[in-house]
Residue, then its C-alpha position, 0 to 999 in steps of 0.5 A: x500500500x503506497x503511503x508516499x506523501x507530498x509535503x507542501x511547506x508554507x514557502x511553496x516548496x514541496x518534498x516527498x515523504x515516504x512512510x517506513x513501515x516497521x515489520x518488527x514493531x514492538x506493539x500491536x494496533x487493533x483497529x475497528x473501522x467506521x461505517x463505510x460499507x456500501x452493501x445495500x443490505x442492513x448488515x455488511x458481508x465479510x468481503x472487503x470491498x473498495x470502501x473498506x480497503x480505502x478507509x484502512x488506507x486512510x485511517x490505519x495503514x500509517x500506524x504500521x510505522x509504529x505497530x503490527x496491524x490487525x483489522x478484522x472484518x465485521x458485519x457492520x450496520x451499512x450506510x444504507x441501514x444508517x440512512x434508513x435509521x435516519x429516515x425513521x428518526x432513530x438517532x442512535x442505532x444499535x451497533x452491538x449486534x452481529x458486528x460487535x459479536x464479530x469483533x469480540x470473536x476476532x479479539x478473543x482469537x487475536x489474544x489467544x493466537x497472535x498477541x503473545x503478551x504484547x502491548x496493544x493500541x486500540x483504534x476505532x472511529x465512529x461505529x468502530x469506536x462504539x464497538x470498541x467502547x463496549x469491548x473495553x467495558x465487557x472484555x478488558x476493564x478489570x481483567x489482566x488484559x487491561x495491563x497490556x493496553x498502551x492506549x485506546x484511540x476512540x475517535x468520533x464515537x456517536x455516543x461519545x466517551x463521557x467523564x464526570x465534570x473535572x475528572x478523567x475517569x468514572x463515566x464511560x469507563x470505570x478504570x481507564x482515564x483520559x490521556x493527559x500527557x504523551x508519556x501516559x499509558x493505559x489511557x483514552x484519546x477521544x474527540x469529535x472535530x468541528x470547524x472553528x467557523x461551524x461549531x456544534x449547535x443544538x442539533x449536533x450528533x457528536x460531542x454531547x452528553x444527555x447527563x448534566x453530570x457528565x461531559x463528552x471527552x475531548x483530548x487533543x492529540x497535539x496537546x493533551x495538556x490543553x491549549x491550541x497546537x498545530x495539527x499534522x494532518x494527512x489527506x488523500x491527495x485526490x480529495x477523497x475521504x472515507x466516503x466518496x464526496x465528489x471532485x475537490x479543488x486542487x491542493x496547490x496554487x495553479x492546480x500543479x498536480x500532486x503525484x503521490x497518493x497522500x498530501x500534507x500541508x505544513x501549518x495548515x491546521x490547528x486544533x484546540x479542545x473547546x466546549x459550548x452550550x451543546x457539546x465538547x469538541x476539537x475545534x479545527x482552524x484552517x490557517x490560510x496565511x499569505x504565501x500558503x502553497x495550498x489553494x484549497x480547503x480541507x474536505x470532510x464536512x457533512x451536514x452541520x450536525x456531524x461536523x468534520x466527522x469524515x476526517x476526524x482521524x485524518x486532521x490529526x493523523x501525524x499527531x496520533x502516530x507520534x503519540x502512539x510512538x511516545x506511549x509505546x516507549x513509555x509502555x516498554x520502559x515501564x514493562x522493563x522496570x516491572 
């Protein structure tokens, strides 16, 4: 899988960056992908189509620089099923049926046959986050396996990861806290992203809590301790997201072609955890200063209630990968001291 990336600097220069996958990576990444299946049935089949392969390329493949990759197929609720649920006014479909059973079976098989007591990074987005959240609560928390969790990247969950106000644990999870430092392990990174120019409103579906004593988690992978920081986003150079969205404007001034599959624009994005009356979220700002080589905006918006959901992971992919590298080092150092 070609992950070569054109890097556009703020002064207009470009270079090509090539991902160096590590077949000897010391930890594993177990990934559950979001709602992408284009099957017309309510549940997807177990045959990987272009949609599943593409989301693995955009959301998971680059983590191969830090970990061995495991990505089970599962009978997810399809886009068609989600469309029918929305039409029926069902805001929170049940993701914990056959799809959850498939992932749980894959998880148990992985632990029995592939893990070998190695550290594990859990990665999920959207429907995948809902399934992994249930898996942590039912199969991991309070068991010996919890000691093997390097971190859990639970991004863009429809139900959010909730915690009591002013605390990092005690809501969704009884024992796994939110990550507040890059050296912290056994913790959770969670956020839903919205543009600074289009924050969540009363109709938002992400980052909200129906319980006034709990708030949706926002942990900025670029600044776990808080504040604004540069987001290191990796995007499909063709303008695609996990779902097809049609043609996009060119990335470069004058439409100069990009010949690599991926693109990264240095200094294009910043992120900061914010909250308003409706939600807690990762506010993404686009920096379009003079001399910027990028002539286009990022793609990934859905209708307002969903914000930048389609590119939740892409906007901070470099930050997430760097974070996994730092957490892995901390995890291995701690294991050696035990």
